[in-house]
ZAMARGU-4260 file (C-alpha; in steps of 0.2 Angstrom, whole numbers, plus 5000, padded with zeros to 4 digits):
<rodrens>
0) 5676/5471/5294 | 5674/5487/5305 | 5687/5496/5296 | 5678/5494/5279 | 5663/5504/5285
5) 5671/5516/5298 | 5682/5530/5292 | 5697/5528/5303 | 5708/5537/5291 | 5697/5552/5291
10) 5696/5553/5309 | 5715/5552/5311 | 5717/5567/5299 | 5704/5577/5308 | 5708/5571/5326
15) 5708/5589/5332 | 5691/5593/5326 | 5685/5576/5334 | 5693/5581/5351 | 5685/5598/5351
20) 5668/5591/5347 | 5669/5578/5361 | 5673/5592/5373 | 5658/5602/5368 | 5647/5587/5370
25) 5653/5584/5388 | 5651/5602/5392 | 5633/5601/5385 | 5629/5586/5396 | 5636/5594/5411
30) 5626/5610/5409 | 5610/5600/5406 | 5613/5590/5423 | 5616/5606/5432 | 5600/5614/5426
35) 5590/5599/5431 | 5598/5598/5449 | 5595/5617/5451 | 5577/5615/5446 | 5575/5601/5458
40) 5584/5610/5472 | 5573/5626/5469 | 5557/5616/5470 | 5562/5608/5487 | 5570/5623/5494
45) 5555/5627/5505 | 5553/5611/5513 | 5559/5607/5531 | 5573/5595/5530 | 5568/5577/5534
50) 5576/5571/5549 | 5574/5553/5544 | 5557/5551/5552 | 5548/5553/5535 | 5539/5568/5542
55) 5535/5577/5526 | 5531/5562/5516 | 5519/5556/5530 | 5510/5573/5530 | 5509/5572/5511
60) 5501/5555/5512 | 5489/5561/5525 | 5484/5576/5513 | 5481/5564/5499 | 5470/5553/5510
65) 5461/5569/5516 | 5455/5572/5498 | 5442/5558/5501 | 5435/5567/5517 | 5422/5578/5508
70) 5434/5592/5502 | 5427/5600/5486 | 5438/5611/5475 | 5431/5629/5473 | 5429/5639/5457
75) 5438/5656/5457 | 5429/5672/5453 | 5437/5689/5448 | 5427/5698/5462 | 5436/5688/5475
80) 5451/5699/5473 | 5456/5711/5487 | 5455/5700/5502 | 5459/5683/5509 | 5450/5670/5520
85) 5454/5671/5538 | 5449/5657/5551 | 5451/5661/5569 | 5454/5647/5583 | 5452/5655/5600
90) 5454/5649/5618 | 5470/5639/5613 | 5485/5642/5623 | 5503/5639/5618 | 5515/5647/5606
95) 5519/5634/5592 | 5510/5630/5576 | 5511/5612/5580 | 5501/5615/5595 | 5488/5623/5585
100) 5486/5608/5574 | 5482/5598/5590 | 5467/5608/5592 | 5452/5597/5590 | 5443/5609/5579
105) 5457/5613/5568 | 5456/5616/5553 | 5437/5613/5549 | 5428/5621/5564 | 5435/5638/5568
110) 5427/5650/5581 | 5424/5663/5567 | 5427/5664/5548 | 5430/5681/5541 | 5442/5690/5528
115) 5458/5700/5529 | 5463/5713/5516 | 5482/5712/5518 | 5494/5699/5525 | 5499/5709/5540
120) 5487/5705/5555 | 5487/5711/5573 | 5471/5707/5582 | 5478/5712/5599 | 5471/5697/5608
125) 5478/5682/5617 | 5479/5663/5616 | 5473/5661/5598 | 5478/5654/5581 | 5475/5660/5564
130) 5474/5652/5547 | 5474/5663/5532 | 5473/5656/5515 | 5468/5661/5497 | 5477/5665/5481
135) 5492/5676/5478 | 5493/5686/5461 | 5511/5692/5457 | 5514/5709/5450 | 5528/5704/5438
140) 5537/5689/5431 | 5552/5684/5440 | 5560/5676/5455 | 5552/5682/5471 | 5559/5681/5489
145) 5546/5680/5504 | 5549/5686/5522 | 5539/5682/5537 | 5538/5690/5554 | 5527/5686/5569
150) 5524/5684/5588 | 5524/5669/5591 | 5527/5655/5579 | 5521/5656/5561 | 5522/5647/5544
155) 5520/5653/5526 | 5516/5640/5513 | 5515/5643/5494 | 5509/5631/5481 | 5517/5629/5464
160) 5500/5633/5456 | 5482/5636/5460 | 5480/5619/5468 | 5481/5617/5488 | 5488/5600/5485
165) 5505/5607/5480 | 5510/5617/5495 | 5528/5620/5500 | 5534/5628/5516 | 5544/5643/5511
170) 5547/5653/5527 | 5543/5650/5546 | 5547/5658/5563 | 5552/5644/5575 | 5545/5627/5578
175) 5546/5625/5597 | 5535/5640/5603 | 5549/5650/5611 | 5554/5659/5595 | 5546/5677/5591
180) 5551/5693/5582 | 5547/5711/5583 | 5535/5718/5569 | 5545/5720/5553 | 5560/5711/5559
185) 5564/5699/5545 | 5582/5694/5549 | 5581/5687/5566 | 5581/5669/5560 | 5587/5662/5544
190) 5571/5653/5541 | 5561/5669/5540 | 5567/5673/5522 | 5564/5660/5508 | 5574/5655/5493
195) 5570/5663/5477 | 5554/5656/5469 | 5549/5659/5451 | 5532/5666/5448 | 5522/5672/5434
200) 5511/5687/5433 | 5498/5678/5422 | 5495/5664/5436 | 5488/5664/5453 | 5496/5653/5467
205) 5487/5646/5482 | 5495/5651/5499 | 5492/5647/5517 | 5498/5657/5532 | 5497/5649/5550
210) 5500/5659/5565 | 5500/5655/5584 | 5499/5668/5598 | 5500/5665/5617 | 5496/5677/5631
215) 5512/5687/5631 | 5519/5700/5620 | 5512/5710/5605 | 5503/5699/5593 | 5507/5701/5575
220) 5510/5692/5559 | 5515/5699/5542 | 5521/5692/5525 | 5532/5703/5514 | 5539/5700/5497
225) 5551/5707/5484 | 5559/5703/5468 | 5576/5695/5469 | 5585/5710/5463 | 5576/5722/5474
230) 5582/5729/5490 | 5567/5732/5501 | 5553/5720/5506 | 5535/5726/5504 | 5520/5719/5514
235) 5508/5709/5503 | 5492/5720/5502 | 5475/5719/5494 | 5481/5722/5477 | 5489/5705/5476
240) 5478/5693/5485 | 5461/5685/5483 | 5448/5674/5491 | 5449/5655/5490 | 5430/5654/5493
245) 5416/5666/5498 | 5410/5660/5515 | 5398/5674/5519 | 5382/5664/5514 | 5388/5647/5522
250) 5383/5640/5539 | 5397/5636/5552 | 5393/5618/5550 | 5397/5619/5531 | 5415/5613/5530
255) 5416/5604/5513 | 5423/5619/5505 | 5438/5621/5518 | 5454/5615/5510 | 5463/5602/5520
260) 5481/5603/5515 | 5498/5596/5520 | 5500/5612/5531 | 5483/5611/5539 | 5475/5594/5539
265) 5462/5586/5550 | 5466/5567/5546 | 5484/5570/5551 | 5479/5573/5569 | 5486/5559/5579
270) 5472/5550/5588 | 5483/5536/5596 | 5495/5541/5610 | 5513/5534/5607 | 5522/5539/5622
275) 5515/5547/5638 | 5524/5555/5653 | 5509/5556/5664 | 5504/5540/5673 | 5486/5544/5671
280) 5487/5542/5652 | 5496/5525/5653 | 5485/5510/5648 | 5475/5502/5662 | 5466/5485/5662
285) 5450/5495/5667 | 5450/5504/5651 | 5446/5489/5640 | 5438/5478/5653 | 5421/5482/5646
290) 5425/5472/5630 | 5427/5455/5640 | 5410/5446/5640 | 5401/5446/5656 | 5398/5430/5666
295) 5381/5423/5666 | 5370/5431/5679 | 5363/5414/5684 | 5380/5410/5692 | 5378/5424/5704
300) 5362/5419/5711 | 5361/5413/5729 | 5380/5413/5731 | 5379/5423/5746 | 5365/5425/5759
305) 5353/5440/5757 | 5354/5455/5768 | 5345/5472/5769 | 5355/5486/5761 | 5352/5501/5772
310) 5369/5511/5775 | 5370/5522/5790 | 5376/5538/5779 | 5360/5540/5770 | 5350/5555/5776
315) 5332/5552/5770 | 5320/5565/5776 | 5334/5573/5786 | 5332/5593/5785 | 5347/5601/5777
320) 5350/5619/5771 | 5352/5624/5753 | 5368/5616/5745 | 5372/5607/5761 | 5370/5590/5753
325) 5388/5591/5747 | 5394/5588/5765 | 5385/5571/5765 | 5394/5564/5749 | 5408/5552/5752
330) 5422/5546/5741 | 5425/5527/5737 | 5441/5518/5739 | 5449/5510/5723 | 5461/5496/5721
335) 5473/5494/5712 | 5480/5511/5709 | 5472/5519/5694 | 5484/5534/5694 | 5471/5547/5695
340) 5482/5557/5706 | 5489/5571/5694 | 5507/5569/5699 | 5513/5578/5683 | 5503/5593/5689
345) 5510/5594/5707 | 5523/5606/5702 | 5509/5619/5701 | 5499/5613/5715 | 5505/5602/5730
350) 5489/5602/5740 | 5490/5583/5741 | 5501/5585/5756 | 5493/5589/5772 | 5508/5601/5778
355) 5504/5619/5781 | 5511/5629/5766 | 5521/5640/5777 | 5529/5625/5785 | 5533/5618/5768
360) 5541/5634/5763 | 5552/5634/5777 | 5556/5616/5782 | 5549/5606/5767 | 5548/5587/5772
365) 5560/5588/5786 | 5547/5580/5798 | 5547/5564/5787 | 5566/5562/5790 | 5579/5562/5804
370) 5597/5566/5801 | 5610/5555/5807 | 5621/5563/5821 | 5640/5563/5820 | 5648/5552/5834
375) 5656/5567/5842 | 5639/5577/5843 | 5628/5562/5849 | 5627/5567/5867 | 5625/5586/5863
380) 5611/5583/5851 | 5602/5568/5859 | 5586/5577/5862 | 5576/5582/5846 | 5580/5580/5828
385) 5597/5584/5823 | 5599/5601/5814 | 5581/5604/5811 | 5578/5614/5828 | 5593/5624/5824
390) 5587/5628/5807 | 5571/5633/5814 | 5579/5645/5827 | 5590/5652/5813 | 5574/5655/5802
395) 5567/5664/5818 | 5582/5675/5819 | 5580/5679/5800 | 5562/5684/5803 | 5567/5695/5818
400) 5581/5703/5809 | 5569/5707/5794 | 5556/5714/5806 | 5570/5726/5814 | 5575/5731/5797
405) 5557/5735/5792 | 5554/5745/5808 | 5570/5755/5805 | 5564/5759/5787 | 5547/5765/5794
410) 5555/5776/5807 | 5566/5783/5793 | 5551/5787/5782 | 5542/5795/5797 | 5558/5806/5800
415) 5558/5811/5782 | 5540/5817/5784 | 5544/5828/5799 | 5558/5836/5789 | 5576/5835/5784
420) 5586/5823/5794 | 5600/5830/5805 | 5617/5831/5796 | 5631/5822/5805 | 5644/5826/5793
425) 5655/5816/5781 | 5663/5806/5794 | 5647/5798/5799 | 5643/5795/5781 | 5659/5785/5780
430) 5655/5776/5796 | 5639/5771/5789 | 5648/5763/5774 | 5659/5754/5786 | 5644/5747/5796
435) 5636/5741/5780 | 5653/5732/5776 | 5653/5724/5794 | 5635/5719/5792 | 5639/5708/5777
440) 5655/5701/5784 | 5658/5688/5798 | 5670/5691/5812 | 5681/5676/5817 | 5678/5670/5835
445) 5688/5656/5843 | 5674/5653/5855 | 5663/5646/5841 | 5675/5634/5833 | 5665/5619/5839
450) 5650/5625/5829 | 5659/5621/5812 | 5656/5602/5815 | 5637/5604/5812 | 5629/5605/5795
455) 5622/5623/5799 | 5637/5628/5810 | 5644/5641/5798 | 5627/5649/5795 | 5623/5649/5814
460) 5639/5658/5817 | 5635/5671/5804 | 5619/5674/5812 | 5627/5676/5829 | 5640/5689/5822
465) 5626/5698/5813 | 5616/5699/5830 | 5632/5707/5839 | 5634/5719/5825 | 5616/5724/5825
470) 5617/5728/5844 | 5633/5737/5841 | 5625/5748/5828 | 5611/5753/5840 | 5623/5758/5854
475) 5634/5768/5842 | 5619/5778/5835 | 5613/5781/5853 | 5631/5787/5858 | 5631/5798/5842
480) 5615/5807/5846 | 5621/5810/5864 | 5637/5817/5858 | 5629/5828/5846 | 5617/5834/5859
485) 5632/5840/5870 | 5640/5849/5856 | 5624/5858/5852 | 5623/5865/5869 | 5640/5873/5867
490) 5639/5882/5850 | 5628/5884/5835 | 5627/5870/5823 | 5639/5872/5809 | 5644/5855/5805
495) 5642/5838/5812 | 5655/5832/5823 | 5667/5818/5817 | 5662/5805/5830 | 5670/5789/5831
500) 5661/5779/5844 | 5671/5767/5854 | 5657/5756/5861 | 5640/5754/5869 | 5635/5768/5881
505) 5625/5767/5897 | 5612/5780/5901 | 5618/5785/5918 | 5636/5778/5920 | 5644/5783/5904
510) 5653/5772/5892 | 5655/5753/5895 | 5673/5750/5893 | 5671/5732/5894 | 5659/5732/5879
515) 5671/5743/5870 | 5685/5730/5871 | 5674/5716/5866 | 5668/5726/5851 | 5685/5731/5846
520) 5691/5713/5845 | 5678/5709/5832 | 5682/5723/5820 | 5696/5737/5824 | 5690/5754/5820
525) 5696/5762/5804 | 5705/5778/5804 | 5701/5793/5793 | 5710/5809/5788 | 5704/5825/5795
530) 5694/5836/5783 | 5698/5853/5776 | 5688/5867/5783 | 5684/5874/5766 | 5678/5858/5759
535) 5667/5855/5774 | 5659/5872/5774 | 5655/5872/5756 | 5644/5857/5758 | 5633/5864/5772
540) 5618/5876/5769 | 5603/5882/5779 | 5612/5878/5796 | 5598/5886/5806 | 5585/5875/5799
545) 5595/5859/5802 | 5598/5865/5820 | 5580/5864/5824 | 5578/5847/5816 | 5593/5841/5825
550) 5586/5846/5842 | 5569/5838/5838 | 5577/5822/5831 | 5589/5821/5846 | 5575/5823/5859
555) 5564/5810/5850 | 5578/5797/5850 | 5587/5800/5867 | 5577/5793/5881 | 5591/5794/5893
560) 5592/5805/5908 | 5597/5824/5904 | 5607/5825/5920 | 5619/5811/5914 | 5637/5815/5914
565) 5643/5822/5897 | 5655/5811/5887 | 5674/5814/5890 | 5682/5828/5880 | 5694/5815/5872
570) 5679/5807/5864 | 5675/5822/5853 | 5689/5828/5841 | 5696/5846/5843 | 5685/5856/5831
575) 5695/5872/5832 | 5711/5863/5827 | 5703/5856/5812 | 5697/5873/5807 | 5714/5882/5809
580) 5723/5869/5798 | 5724/5875/5781 | 5738/5865/5774 | 5727/5850/5771 | 5723/5846/5752
585) 5705/5844/5749 | 5708/5833/5735 | 5715/5820/5746 | 5699/5818/5756 | 5696/5800/5750
590) 5714/5795/5750 | 5718/5782/5764 | 5732/5784/5776 | 5747/5773/5775 | 5742/5762/5790
595) 5724/5761/5785 | 5718/5744/5779 | 5703/5745/5767 | 5703/5726/5763 | 5685/5720/5764
600) 5681/5708/5778 | 5680/5690/5773 | 5663/5683/5770 | 5661/5664/5774 | 5648/5653/5766
605) 5640/5639/5775 | 5650/5622/5775 | 5641/5608/5766 | 5642/5591/5774 | 5641/5580/5758
610) 5641/5564/5768 | 5626/5568/5779 | 5614/5554/5779 | 5596/5552/5787 | 5584/5540/5793
615) 5565/5538/5788 | 5550/5528/5791 | 5538/5523/5777 | 5523/5535/5776 | 5507/5530/5768
620) 5500/5547/5762 | 5485/5538/5755 | 5480/5531/5772 | 5480/5549/5779 | 5467/5555/5767
625) 5448/5555/5772 | 5433/5550/5761 | 5426/5568/5763 | 5427/5578/5747 | 5441/5590/5748
630) 5435/5605/5738 | 5452/5614/5740 | 5463/5600/5731 | 5459/5596/5713 | 5474/5585/5709
635) 5473/5571/5723 | 5463/5558/5713 | 5454/5543/5720 | 5457/5536/5737 | 5467/5520/5736
640) 5462/5504/5744 | 5476/5493/5751 | 5478/5475/5744 | 5476/5468/5762 | 5458/5474/5761
645) 5454/5470/5743 | 5461/5453/5741 | 5453/5444/5756 | 5436/5450/5750 | 5439/5445/5732
650) 5446/5428/5737 | 5432/5425/5749 | 5418/5428/5736 | 5427/5418/5723 | 5428/5403/5735
655) 5409/5404/5738 | 5406/5405/5720 | 5417/5390/5716 | 5409/5380/5731 | 5392/5382/5724
660) 5396/5378/5706 | 5410/5365/5708 | 5425/5375/5705 | 5423/5380/5687 | 5432/5397/5688
665) 5450/5402/5691 | 5455/5420/5696 | 5466/5428/5682 | 5468/5445/5690 | 5459/5457/5701
670) 5455/5471/5689 | 5445/5483/5700 | 5438/5484/5718 | 5428/5499/5724 | 5424/5500/5743
675) 5412/5512/5750 | 5415/5513/5768 | 5401/5512/5782 | 5409/5511/5799 | 5393/5508/5807
680) 5385/5493/5797 | 5398/5488/5785 | 5405/5492/5768 | 5399/5490/5750 | 5411/5482/5738
685) 5411/5482/5719 | 5421/5467/5713 | 5427/5466/5696 | 5437/5450/5693 | 5444/5443/5677
690) 5440/5424/5678 | 5444/5409/5667 | 5431/5395/5665 | 5435/5377/5661 | 5435/5380/5643
695) 5448/5393/5644 | 5437/5407/5640 | 5440/5424/5649 | 5425/5431/5658 | 5421/5447/5667
700) 5413/5447/5685 | 5406/5464/5690 | 5396/5462/5705 | 5391/5471/5721 | 5392/5463/5738
705) 5390/5469/5756 | 5403/5465/5769 | 5396/5466/5787 | 5407/5469/5802 | 5404/5457/5817
710) 5414/5458/5833 | 5415/5443/5844 | 5415/5447/5862 | 5430/5440/5872 | 5426/5428/5886
715) 5425/5436/5903 | 5434/5422/5912 | 5450/5426/5902 | 5461/5436/5912 | 5470/5444/5897
720) 5454/5449/5889 | 5457/5458/5873 | 5445/5463/5859 | 5445/5450/5846 | 5448/5453/5827
725) 5432/5458/5818 | 5424/5444/5807 | 5419/5448/5789 | 5402/5442/5784 | 5399/5443/5765
730) 5381/5445/5760 | 5371/5449/5745 | 5362/5467/5746 | 5344/5464/5741 | 5339/5474/5726
735) 5357/5482/5724 | 5361/5475/5707 | 5366/5485/5691 | 5358/5482/5674 | 5372/5479/5660
740) 5360/5482/5646 | 5351/5498/5653 | 5347/5511/5640 | 5357/5527/5643 | 5350/5544/5637
745) 5363/5558/5636 | 5354/5575/5637 | 5363/5590/5630 | 5356/5608/5629 | 5364/5619/5616
750) 5363/5636/5607 | 5374/5642/5593 | 5389/5630/5596 | 5391/5623/5579 | 5409/5617/5581
755) 5406/5609/5598 | 5390/5601/5593 | 5398/5593/5578 | 5412/5587/5589 | 5400/5579/5601
760) 5390/5570/5587 | 5406/5564/5580 | 5413/5557/5597 | 5396/5548/5601 | 5397/5540/5583
765) 5415/5535/5587 | 5409/5528/5604 | 5396/5517/5595 | 5409/5511/5582 | 5422/5507/5596
770) 5410/5497/5607 | 5396/5491/5596 | 5384/5496/5611 | 5368/5502/5603 | 5359/5505/5620
775) 5362/5523/5621 | 5352/5538/5615 | 5359/5556/5611 | 5346/5569/5615 | 5350/5587/5610
780) 5338/5601/5615 | 5342/5616/5604 | 5338/5634/5608 | 5335/5639/5590 | 5353/5639/5584
785) 5357/5649/5569 | 5375/5643/5565 | 5370/5626/5560 | 5356/5614/5556 | 5357/5602/5571
790) 5344/5591/5565 | 5352/5588/5549 | 5369/5585/5557 | 5361/5571/5568 | 5352/5564/5552
795) 5369/5562/5543 | 5378/5554/5558 | 5380/5536/5561 | 5372/5536/5578 | 5361/5521/5583
800) 5347/5533/5589 | 5345/5551/5593 | 5331/5563/5598 | 5330/5582/5594 | 5319/5595/5601
805) 5319/5614/5596 | 5316/5627/5610 | 5314/5645/5609 | 5320/5660/5620 | 5336/5662/5630
810) 5347/5648/5634 | 5341/5639/5651 | 5351/5624/5656 | 5338/5618/5668 | 5324/5620/5656
815) 5334/5612/5642 | 5338/5597/5652 | 5320/5595/5658 | 5314/5595/5640 | 5325/5581/5636
820) 5320/5571/5651 | 5301/5573/5646 | 5306/5564/5629 | 5311/5548/5638 | 5296/5535/5639
825) 5305/5521/5649 | 5306/5526/5667 | 5318/5511/5670 | 5331/5519/5659 | 5346/5530/5664
830) 5346/5548/5662 | 5364/5556/5660 | 5363/5575/5662 | 5378/5580/5651 | 5388/5595/5645
835) 5393/5599/5628 | 5412/5600/5629 | 5415/5582/5634 | 5427/5569/5629 | 5420/5552/5633
840) 5431/5537/5636 | 5425/5520/5627 | 5420/5513/5644 | 5408/5527/5649 | 5392/5517/5645
845) 5398/5503/5656 | 5404/5515/5670 | 5387/5524/5670 | 5377/5508/5671 | 5388/5500/5685
850) 5386/5515/5696 | 5368/5519/5694 | 5357/5507/5704 | 5338/5511/5703 | 5330/5515/5719
855) 5347/5516/5728 | 5361/5526/5720 | 5365/5540/5707 | 5382/5543/5699 | 5391/5559/5698
860) 5408/5555/5690 | 5423/5568/5692 | 5430/5573/5676 | 5446/5582/5672 | 5445/5600/5665
865) 5459/5602/5652 | 5470/5617/5653 | 5470/5630/5639 | 5480/5622/5624 | 5479/5604/5631
870) 5471/5589/5623 | 5465/5572/5630 | 5482/5565/5623 | 5492/5576/5636 | 5481/5576/5652
875) 5486/5593/5658 | 5472/5600/5669 | 5464/5597/5686 | 5449/5587/5693 | 5432/5596/5693
880) 5429/5592/5712 | 5415/5605/5714 | 5403/5602/5700 | 5389/5589/5700 | 5382/5594/5683
885) 5387/5578/5675 | 5374/5566/5684 | 5368/5549/5680 | 5352/5543/5688 | 5337/5532/5683
890) 5322/5542/5677 | 5311/5534/5690 | 5322/5541/5704 | 5324/5558/5695 | 5305/5560/5694
895) 5303/5555/5712 | 5314/5569/5718 | 5305/5582/5706 | 5316/5583/5691 | 5325/5599/5687
900) 5321/5615/5696 | 5315/5626/5681 | 5307/5639/5693 | 5322/5646/5702 | 5335/5643/5688
905) 5327/5652/5673 | 5339/5665/5667 | 5354/5658/5676 | 5365/5643/5677 | 5377/5637/5691
910) 5370/5630/5707 | 5356/5620/5699 | 5367/5604/5701 | 5370/5607/5720 | 5351/5610/5722
915) 5347/5594/5713 | 5360/5585/5724 | 5351/5591/5740 | 5335/5583/5734 | 5342/5567/5729
920) 5350/5564/5746 | 5335/5569/5755 | 5325/5556/5745 | 5336/5543/5753 | 5347/5539/5738
925) 5366/5540/5739 | 5378/5547/5726 | 5393/5538/5720 | 5408/5550/5717 | 5424/5543/5709
930) 5437/5551/5697 | 5434/5543/5680 | 5449/5540/5669 | 5450/5547/5652 | 5435/5558/5655
935) 5439/5576/5650 | 5431/5593/5649 | 5438/5603/5634 | 5444/5620/5638 | 5433/5634/5632
940) 5428/5652/5638 | 5411/5659/5639 | 5414/5672/5626 | 5400/5672/5613 | 5391/5657/5621
945) 5374/5655/5627 | 5366/5672/5630 | 5382/5682/5629 | 5381/5697/5617 | 5396/5703/5607
950) 5401/5721/5610 | 5409/5730/5595 | 5414/5746/5605 | 5431/5754/5605 | 5445/5744/5613
</rodrens>
């Protein structure tokens, strides 16, 4: 059937043509697939290879999600040509562009927004990041190659059209922050030069350039291009770039026009930590304990007997001087360990340990350990710690030797000031070289063989050899000067004598032959050939002048008796014989004799005892700390309370609670215990326990109790009368209770800090969203800010309540805070004097309420100041132990102490917090002071802030 309609015979006759056509068809298909593959490869050539983590796809998904965040595409105008948008992010350390993306203000809230006229920028500044974006206008049709150079890291992104949504990474300088290039150096890394990209002269292309600079090197970033067939790169100048948007008439708070791209995106910034190295950043039950419902307050009534709360450390009406109140603030003890000790920062600061820094430098932690003694040295080293005393003596010898060397250098400098040094000839120069060789070597001595057995024996023996050599050098120099003095009395000074001292000289009795023999055993003297007279004479000039200085130098260094017998003639070589000898070849001056041994003396390293063991005792470093505030140490964190102190109190209170209500609660865990020590009357405890009721519901108990100390007197009739153990008496401090629903007013004075004000508003809105707690109020006192409309930003936010007051004049922190205080009507609410650059933990409201007790206590939490370039996700910084500017106190108490001091602190800030602390303590209140987890102060400089003016003079 098929053969009737299919021309089989014709195909057989034309089989050659059919075969040729099939070959052409296969070739055409192959060419088509090759073109498709080349196009796909070219489009994805600028992408960073995916390592399997989906990095690029995740960023693209985040960019797509960012389109819903308020970004609005901008219309382009021809007058935009000639410049590009430039956003600057200052005060951000680090060298990598990834670190710049972690900046909380990036990319929507830069420090400044300006323009640039070419893609080659060098601000000559430190610790900043740049984001340059706009449109690129090619000057021809063809395939372009781009090159990038910078110090430090940078990235150049280019879109396939005028849309920011289609960016591709073409070139970059490093990813880790350690890479950098010199200006114009485009071939250092392969990633600096892009693959060829097809561009059209009739289109514009959106581009983005990201640059990060640290505090070292010459800052620069430049982008160059060329056609594929050209040989030389050219920097992209103003003829081929244009603005993305004109920002000259926009406020700093206007951010809807800023493009959020796959290269620079805000929504892609990770907000949730994945893996942390610092213990401080690990999850703790305290962080989310505020979410557990509180136990009904009726259960806590009449559980303990009432007692008067009047601690002995309050100083009501006690006269103190200005800023002395800081000395009366004590720290509280915390259980369990909250890991507020910054162990990850102790590499830079080890003030947590009480040892003297000089001691630590020399001995380290040797006093915490004792080396085990070898059996054969048990008796010899019975007294004292093995090897450490010896190490101390060796270090003492090192210091003494260093002082001797320094003293010798000072004497040499003084001699140079007096005039030329005496010339002792080439033989003495060679002798000095021998002495230096001896000084760095170690002579063998059978008498010190037993010292090898100790861990520091070899080093100790080296020090002994060095001491002998040092004494020998002094004796030889003295003998040399004495010999030179003898020769100067006989004839004019022509050349220095070739003196080969044999040993140590005595002032009145001549050479000490016994010392000579001992010295020669350590190191035999080397022999030298005699010098040719012509060679010697040619190297001497101005003999008369040298004679005078030789005599002066001799008199200054020779305290011996002038009547002492002269050295034997055999000690001084025959000068006349040397002068008459003319058959000596001057070229053989440095040639050694056949019997001369120039082999360097052996140098011995200290023997290491790898099997050395040691003993130690458990040392509780926390127990050694005092509750006084250590202003010199900013990494130590909270004082830790032992479990033997926290558990008995917690169990005793829970037993009383169950006794009163018929055992309805069981203890799940002790979440937090804070103890404020009072050695005279007792101690205050804040118990935070997680309980479970009979229905299985988890409940939170956060309650203050007072533990009185009562000592029972032993009976006098007991012969072995001893002091009995103290008896703990738990009681309820009358009036000392915290209000879990108290209103908290955050007062923040601001002026021209748009990026920080917006971040504060967003963080407070996130706090309300995370906790659902509406009992707080944000009060912003604005000193006539011109960079944003603060009132409008507050109105657009999701804050439950806020208040705004506009002030005029220069920025004054005290007056701004007081203006916010005056807005509060409820005297029984909490005022929290706050700063602008703060990151609040979700538990901040609960922490402020728990530690502010009306009529009794204010709260001054210690926050962490982040380092430059650090974020709350990293925890690199230090505790702000000096400042008391963040203070929570009930308004009634603040009014009672007089409020803020607006008379003395008018045009200045700094010190007003310590002055307020003095008045709070003198009013009889106490101030709670603890390190608060996840409470950070963002890094910033004072450049351009408050009343600072910008100077545009020459650099």
